[in-house]
C-alpha positions in Angstrom: -53.6 -142.7 30.4 -50.2 -143.5 28.9 -47.4 -143.1 31.4 -43.7 -142.6 30.8 -41.0 -143.2 33.4 -37.8 -141.1 32.7 -34.8 -142.4 34.6 -31.5 -140.6 35.4 -29.8 -138.3 37.9 -32.3 -135.6 38.9 -31.6 -132.0 39.7 -34.2 -129.5 40.5 -33.9 -126.3 42.6 -36.2 -125.5 45.6 -35.0 -121.9 46.1 -32.1 -119.7 45.2 -28.8 -121.2 46.6 -27.4 -119.1 49.4 -23.8 -120.2 48.7 -21.8 -122.7 46.7 -22.3 -125.5 49.3 -26.0 -124.9 49.8 -27.2 -128.5 49.3 -30.6 -127.7 50.9 -31.5 -125.4 48.0 -32.0 -128.3 45.5 -33.2 -131.8 45.0 -30.6 -134.3 43.7 -31.2 -137.9 43.2 -28.3 -140.0 41.9 -30.7 -142.7 40.6 -33.9 -140.8 40.2 -37.0 -141.0 38.0 -39.9 -138.9 36.8 -43.4 -140.3 36.2 -45.0 -138.4 33.3 -48.5 -138.5 32.0 -50.7 -136.1 29.9 -47.7 -133.6 29.7 -47.5 -133.3 33.5 -45.0 -134.7 36.0 -47.0 -137.1 38.2 -44.3 -138.1 40.6 -40.6 -137.4 41.3 -38.2 -139.3 43.4 -35.9 -142.3 43.6 -36.1 -144.8 40.8 -37.2 -147.6 43.2 -40.0 -145.5 44.6 -41.3 -144.2 41.2 -41.0 -147.6 39.6 -43.2 -149.0 42.4 -45.9 -146.4 41.6 -45.8 -146.9 37.8 -48.4 -149.0 35.9 -47.4 -152.3 34.4 -47.5 -150.9 30.8 -45.5 -147.7 31.6 -42.9 -146.8 29.0 -39.5 -146.6 30.6 -36.7 -144.4 29.2 -33.2 -144.8 30.8 -31.0 -141.7 30.5 -28.4 -142.8 33.0 -25.8 -141.5 33.7 -27.0 -138.2 32.4 -28.4 -135.3 34.4 -32.2 -134.5 34.1 -33.2 -130.9 34.8 -36.2 -128.8 34.1 -36.3 -127.3 30.6 -34.2 -124.2 30.3 -35.8 -120.7 30.2 -34.7 -117.7 28.2 -36.4 -114.4 29.3 -35.5 -112.1 26.4 -35.1 -112.9 22.8 -35.9 -111.3 19.4 -37.7 -113.8 17.1 -37.0 -111.8 13.9 -33.3 -111.5 14.5 -32.0 -115.0 13.7 -30.4 -113.7 10.5 -29.0 -110.7 12.3 -26.9 -112.6 14.8 -23.1 -112.0 14.3 -23.5 -108.7 12.5 -20.6 -106.3 13.0 -21.4 -102.9 14.5 -19.9 -100.4 17.0 -22.9 -100.0 19.4 -26.6 -100.6 20.0 -28.0 -97.8 17.9 -25.7 -98.4 14.9 -26.5 -102.1 15.1 -30.3 -101.5 15.2 -30.3 -99.0 12.3 -27.8 -100.9 10.1 -29.0 -104.5 10.5 -31.9 -105.1 12.8 -34.5 -102.7 11.4 -34.0 -103.7 7.8 -34.2 -107.4 8.7 -37.4 -106.9 10.7 -39.1 -105.2 7.8 -39.1 -108.6 6.0 -41.5 -110.0 8.6 -44.4 -108.3 6.9 -44.4 -111.4 4.7 -46.2 -114.3 6.2 -44.1 -116.9 4.4 -40.9 -115.5 5.7 -42.2 -115.2 9.3 -43.4 -118.8 9.2 -40.0 -120.1 7.8 -38.0 -118.3 10.5 -40.4 -119.5 13.1 -39.6 -123.1 12.2 -35.9 -122.4 12.5 -36.5 -120.5 15.8 -38.1 -123.4 17.6 -35.7 -126.0 16.1 -32.8 -124.0 17.4 -34.1 -123.3 20.9 -35.3 -126.8 21.5 -31.9 -128.1 20.2 -30.3 -126.0 23.0 -32.6 -127.4 25.7 -34.6 -124.2 26.0 -38.3 -125.0 26.3 -39.6 -121.5 27.2 -38.6 -118.2 25.8 -39.9 -114.6 26.0 -39.8 -113.3 22.5 -40.3 -110.0 20.8 -41.9 -110.5 17.4 -41.7 -107.7 14.8 -44.2 -104.8 14.5 -46.2 -106.9 12.0 -49.1 -109.0 13.3 -48.1 -111.7 10.8 -44.9 -112.3 12.8 -46.8 -112.8 16.1 -49.2 -115.1 14.3 -46.3 -117.2 12.9 -44.6 -117.4 16.2 -47.6 -118.5 18.2 -48.9 -120.9 15.5 -45.5 -122.7 15.6 -45.5 -122.7 19.4 -49.0 -124.3 19.4 -47.7 -126.9 16.9 -44.7 -127.7 19.1 -46.7 -127.7 22.4 -44.3 -125.2 24.0 -45.0 -122.7 26.8 -43.8 -119.5 25.1 -44.4 -115.8 25.8 -44.4 -113.3 22.9 -45.7 -110.1 21.7 -46.2 -107.9 18.6 -43.8 -105.0 19.0 -45.4 -101.5 19.2 -43.3 -98.7 17.6 -44.4 -95.5 16.0 -41.3 -93.4 15.5 -37.5 -93.5 15.1 -37.6 -96.5 12.8 -38.0 -97.2 9.0 -41.5 -96.6 7.6 -42.0 -100.4 7.2 -41.6 -100.9 10.9 -44.0 -98.2 12.2 -47.5 -98.7 13.4 -49.6 -96.0 15.0 -50.8 -95.7 18.6 -54.3 -97.0 17.6 -53.0 -99.7 15.3 -50.5 -101.0 17.9 -53.4 -101.1 20.4 -55.8 -102.8 18.0 -53.4 -105.4 16.8 -52.1 -106.3 20.2 -55.7 -106.8 21.3 -56.2 -109.0 18.3 -53.1 -111.1 19.2 -54.3 -111.4 22.7 -57.7 -112.6 21.6 -56.4 -115.1 19.1 -53.4 -116.5 20.9 -53.3 -115.9 24.7 -54.2 -119.1 26.5 -54.4 -121.1 23.2 -52.3 -124.2 24.0 -49.6 -123.0 26.3 -49.2 -119.6 24.6 -48.9 -116.4 26.7 -49.0 -112.9 25.0 -46.9 -110.1 26.3 -47.6 -106.4 25.8 -44.6 -105.2 23.9 -43.6 -101.6 23.4 -40.1 -102.0 22.0 -38.6 -99.1 24.0 -39.3 -95.5 24.8 -37.2 -94.3 21.9 -39.6 -95.9 19.3 -42.8 -95.1 21.0 -44.4 -91.6 21.1 -46.1 -90.5 24.4 -49.4 -91.3 22.6 -48.4 -94.8 22.0 -47.1 -95.1 25.6 -50.5 -94.0 26.7 -52.1 -96.7 24.6 -49.7 -99.2 26.1 -50.9 -98.1 29.6 -54.5 -98.7 28.5 -53.6 -102.2 27.4 -51.7 -102.9 30.7 -54.8 -101.7 32.7 -57.2 -103.8 30.6 -55.0 -106.9 30.9 -53.3 -106.7 34.3 -52.3 -110.4 34.3 -50.3 -110.2 31.1 -46.6 -109.8 31.0 -45.0 -106.6 29.7 -41.7 -106.5 28.0 -39.5 -103.6 26.8 -35.9 -102.3 27.1 -34.3 -100.1 29.7 -30.8 -98.5 30.1 -28.9 -100.7 27.7 -26.2 -98.1 26.8 -25.5 -94.6 27.7 -26.1 -93.1 24.3 -29.6 -94.7 24.3 -30.2 -93.3 27.8 -29.4 -89.8 26.7 -31.5 -90.0 23.6 -34.5 -91.4 25.5 -34.4 -88.8 28.3 -34.2 -86.1 25.7 -37.5 -87.4 24.1 -39.2 -87.4 27.6 -37.8 -84.3 29.3 -40.4 -84.2 32.0 -39.4 -87.6 33.3 -37.0 -87.9 36.2 -34.9 -90.6 34.5 -35.3 -93.5 32.0 -37.1 -95.7 34.4 -39.5 -92.9 35.4 -40.8 -92.9 31.8 -42.2 -96.3 32.2 -43.4 -95.6 35.7 -45.4 -92.6 34.5 -47.4 -94.9 32.1 -47.9 -97.5 35.0 -45.7 -100.1 33.2 -43.4 -100.7 36.2 -45.1 -103.6 37.9 -44.8 -107.4 38.6 -44.4 -109.4 35.4 -42.9 -106.5 33.6 -39.6 -107.5 32.1 -37.0 -104.8 31.4 -34.3 -106.0 29.1 -30.7 -105.1 30.1 -31.2 -102.4 32.9 -27.4 -102.1 33.1 -27.0 -98.4 34.1 -29.6 -97.9 36.7 -29.2 -95.2 39.4 -30.0 -96.1 43.0 -33.4 -94.3 42.7 -34.2 -96.5 39.6 -33.1 -99.7 41.2 -35.3 -98.9 44.2 -38.3 -98.2 41.9 -37.8 -101.5 40.2 -37.5 -103.4 43.5 -40.6 -101.6 45.0 -42.7 -102.5 41.9 -41.7 -106.1 41.5 -40.5 -105.5 38.0 -37.7 -107.7 36.5 -34.3 -106.6 35.2 -33.3 -109.1 32.5 -29.5 -109.6 32.3 -28.3 -110.3 28.7 -24.6 -110.9 29.1 -23.5 -112.1 25.6 -25.4 -109.1 24.0 -23.9 -106.6 26.6 -20.4 -107.8 25.8 -21.0 -108.1 22.0 -22.3 -104.5 21.7 -20.1 -103.0 24.4 -23.1 -101.9 26.4 -21.7 -102.4 29.9 -21.3 -104.8 32.8 -24.5 -105.7 34.6 -24.0 -105.7 38.4 -26.0 -108.9 39.0 -24.6 -109.7 42.4 -24.9 -106.1 43.6 -28.6 -106.0 42.4 -29.4 -109.0 44.5 -27.5 -107.9 47.5 -29.2 -104.5 47.9 -31.3 -103.6 50.9 -34.1 -103.6 48.3 -33.1 -106.5 46.0 -34.0 -106.3 42.3 -35.5 -109.4 40.7 -33.1 -110.5 38.0 -33.7 -112.9 35.1 -31.2 -114.0 32.5 -31.4 -114.3 28.7 -29.6 -114.7 25.4 -31.0 -111.6 23.7 -30.7 -113.1 20.3 -29.7 -111.5 17.9 -27.7 -108.9 19.8 -26.7 -111.9 21.9 -24.1 -114.1 20.3 -25.2 -117.5 21.3 -28.5 -119.4 21.6 -27.2 -121.4 24.4 -28.2 -120.7 28.0 -24.9 -122.4 29.0 -22.9 -119.8 27.1 -25.2 -117.1 28.5 -24.3 -118.0 32.1 -20.6 -118.5 31.1 -20.5 -114.9 30.0 -22.5 -113.8 33.1 -19.9 -115.5 35.2 -17.1 -113.6 33.4 -18.9 -110.3 33.8 -19.1 -110.8 37.6 -15.4 -111.8 37.6 -14.6 -108.4 36.0 -16.7 -106.7 38.7 -14.8 -108.5 41.5 -17.7 -110.8 42.3 -18.2 -114.6 42.1 -21.1 -116.4 40.5 -21.1 -120.1 41.5 -22.5 -122.8 39.2 -25.5 -123.6 41.5 -26.6 -120.0 41.1 -26.2 -120.2 37.3 -28.3 -123.3 36.9 -30.9 -121.9 39.4 -31.1 -118.7 37.2 -31.7 -120.6 33.9 -34.4 -122.9 35.5 -36.4 -122.0 38.6 -35.0 -118.4 38.9 -36.3 -117.4 35.5 -39.6 -119.2 36.2 -39.9 -117.2 39.5 -39.2 -114.0 37.6 -41.9 -114.8 35.1 -44.3 -115.7 37.9 -44.7 -119.2 36.3 -42.8 -121.3 38.8 -46.0 -123.3 39.5 -45.8 -124.6 35.9 -42.2 -124.6 34.7 -38.6 -124.4 36.0 -38.9 -127.3 38.3 -39.4 -131.1 38.5 -42.0 -130.9 41.1 -45.1 -133.1 40.7 -48.0 -131.3 39.2 -45.8 -129.1 36.9 -45.5 -129.2 33.2 -43.1 -131.9 32.0 -40.6 -129.6 30.2 -37.3 -131.4 30.8 -33.8 -131.4 29.5 -31.3 -134.2 29.6 -27.6 -133.2 29.8 -24.4 -135.1 29.1 -21.3 -133.4 30.7 -19.1 -135.8 28.7 -20.5 -134.9 25.3 -17.3 -133.8 23.6 -13.7 -135.2 23.8 -12.6 -132.1 25.8 -15.5 -132.5 28.2 -15.0 -136.2 28.6 -11.3 -135.7 29.4 -12.2 -133.1 32.1 -14.9 -135.3 33.5 -12.2 -137.8 34.5 -11.1 -135.5 37.3 -14.5 -134.1 38.4 -15.7 -135.2 41.8 -18.7 -133.0 42.6 -22.0 -131.9 41.2 -21.0 -128.3 41.3 -17.9 -129.1 39.2 -19.9 -130.9 36.7 -22.4 -128.0 36.4 -19.5 -125.6 35.9 -18.1 -127.8 33.1 -21.5 -127.8 31.4 -21.7 -124.0 31.7 -18.1 -123.4 30.4 -17.7 -126.0 27.7 -21.3 -127.2 27.0 -23.4 -126.4 24.0 -26.1 -128.1 22.0 -24.0 -131.3 21.9 -24.5 -131.6 25.7 -28.3 -131.7 25.2 -29.1 -135.4 24.9 -32.9 -134.8 24.7 -35.4 -132.0 25.2 -38.9 -132.9 26.4 -41.8 -130.6 25.8 -44.8 -131.5 27.9 -43.4 -135.0 28.2 -42.7 -135.4 24.4 -39.2 -135.9 23.2 -38.7 -132.8 21.0 -35.0 -132.2 20.3 -34.8 -131.8 16.5 -32.9 -134.6 14.7 -29.8 -133.6 12.8 -31.4 -134.3 9.4 -34.2 -131.8 10.2 -31.6 -129.0 10.6 -30.1 -129.2 7.1 -30.4 -126.0 5.0 -33.5 -126.1 2.7 -32.7 -126.8 -1.0 
């Protein structure tokens, strides 16, 4: 068994920080180390303690003075939308119909899906993101390409073939039966293969008939341990349209509840405009509201009340995500920077400890995967990111005046990007793509 000792300043959360000075909520070692073997963290602690446990032939990698954290987690992305990012549109439905749906039609072609999959994994690993929850297109070929690339990279990824049988171009429609059959096929071929997880993925109620929603319910009942992902209450025009399609439902959230899709490990993208009744239903079920701040601002969808959601008598579980390509950045730093600004506009404060908790352990808890990812605890998967808060001239200058860990984290959140990511480890293997690998193909 080949061991690797990774040395640097360790930061790993134990629980959600109660306030900005809650030092008990995290582990921090100024001179720490991780002992990694077979893709698993074997030991975590001070460098002196871990060095004493290591074998004589252990490979040692010294990342001092950089920060070592668990790999970052993104809970809502669209794999087929890499060439849609930065498309000009007034709102969600215009953006979908003008740009997104035509682009997703291209994923019927296996070669195109495989090419974008390569770029997808390159980009996310370059940003320090080791786990993402991805929507593929309606085509099984897109899911096959996504999971095949994940298997090749060794990543823990969650993804699903989108199900949609109305209100989209003909090239993006399946049928209730085909959506069911192909989702079952994807589950059989890819779930549990390597570190892959398959999610049941009805895009949203607008693009699924009641018949398809019923087939989604059947899948959810047949595979109760799988994740479910869909969209909810992103903008007001969407809400009105959805409720008109399901007039018997009490509200948008009730549509999903009627098909028994409101449950633990069910991820609802956006969920901005929930009523108190809907928020209570989300909280009671254990479902997750996924906050996508750069997307919400880019499309003018609204301001997600993150702090208010968590402060309720019945708190709603919240995850955070980039929502590429409605989102405008692949970086989880920029995601939390925009989340911070949204809370500022709502008269709330989001401290940097909370931000880094959300993009690591918080998202792992929301996914019910905290025993595997989102932490540097021994026995968990060795998905690790190494961060340099002095990666650019502007950051280096600001670091001269920084005197606390919280200030350093806030700097990373505010000015950091892929240049601040020194290395990304996937199951213990250094995996950040080299610059030459990112050049445009000839």
